[in-house]
C-alpha positions as CSV (number, residue, x, y, z in Angstrom):
1,M,-11.8,4.5,4.2
2,D,-10.2,1.9,7.0
3,D,-6.9,0.7,5.4
4,R,-6.2,-1.2,8.6
5,Q,-8.6,-4.0,6.8
6,I,-6.6,-3.7,4.1
7,I,-3.4,-3.1,5.1
8,T,-1.4,-5.9,7.2
9,I,1.5,-6.3,9.1
10,E,3.1,-9.6,9.8
11,P,6.4,-9.9,11.3
12,G,7.1,-13.1,9.3
13,K,5.6,-11.8,5.7
14,R,8.4,-9.3,3.6
15,S,10.0,-8.3,6.5
16,G,7.1,-6.8,8.5
17,K,6.4,-4.9,5.6
18,P,3.0,-3.2,5.5
19,C,1.6,-5.5,3.0
20,I,-2.3,-6.0,1.1
21,R,-4.6,-8.5,2.3
22,G,-2.0,-10.3,3.8
23,L,-0.7,-10.9,0.3
24,R,3.6,-11.0,-0.6
25,I,2.7,-7.2,-2.6
26,T,3.4,-4.7,-0.3
27,V,2.8,-0.6,0.0
28,F,5.8,0.4,-1.0
29,D,5.5,-2.1,-4.2
30,V,2.5,-0.5,-5.4
31,L,3.7,2.9,-4.6
32,D,6.6,2.3,-6.5
33,Y,4.7,1.1,-9.9
34,L,2.7,4.5,-9.2
35,A,5.9,6.5,-9.4
36,A,7.3,4.5,-12.0
37,G,4.3,5.8,-14.4
38,M,2.2,2.8,-14.1
39,T,-1.5,3.6,-13.8
40,H,-3.9,2.4,-12.1
41,E,-5.3,0.3,-14.6
42,D,-1.6,-1.3,-15.2
43,I,-1.6,-2.6,-11.9
44,L,-4.5,-4.1,-12.0
45,K,-4.3,-5.8,-15.0
46,E,-0.5,-6.7,-13.9
47,F,-1.9,-8.0,-10.5
48,P,-5.2,-9.4,-10.5
49,Y,-5.5,-10.4,-7.0
50,L,-5.6,-6.4,-6.6
51,T,-8.3,-4.5,-6.3
52,E,-9.4,-0.1,-7.0
53,T,-9.7,0.1,-3.4
54,D,-6.4,-2.0,-2.5
55,I,-4.9,1.0,-4.5
56,R,-6.6,3.5,-2.9
57,A,-5.9,1.3,0.4
58,C,-1.6,2.0,0.1
59,L,-2.3,5.6,-1.3
60,A,-4.0,6.2,2.4
61,Y,-1.6,4.8,4.3
62,A,1.1,6.5,2.9
63,A,-0.7,9.6,3.2
64,D,-1.6,8.5,6.6
65,R,2.4,7.9,7.6
66,E,3.3,11.3,6.1
67,R,0.5,13.1,8.6
68,R,2.1,11.1,11.5
69,L,5.6,11.8,10.3
70,A,5.2,15.6,10.5
71,V,3.2,16.1,13.6
72,V,6.0,14.2,15.5
73,G,8.9,16.1,13.7
74,G,6.5,19.5,13.7
């Protein structure tokens, strides 16, 4: 999956944090909901403008960041 099509960073939006498709919901928001125990279905019900692909892109983005940190710190 190429999350660059889904995860966007705009300096003036949400302090430049990675967001989903230019919306005001951040990757962190989605990851935080998942960590709190919300299921994908719960998130999609709460935020009907999101898709399953959006959630997976957040997970892929986070995994890629972790992978890059491991290489740099390595």
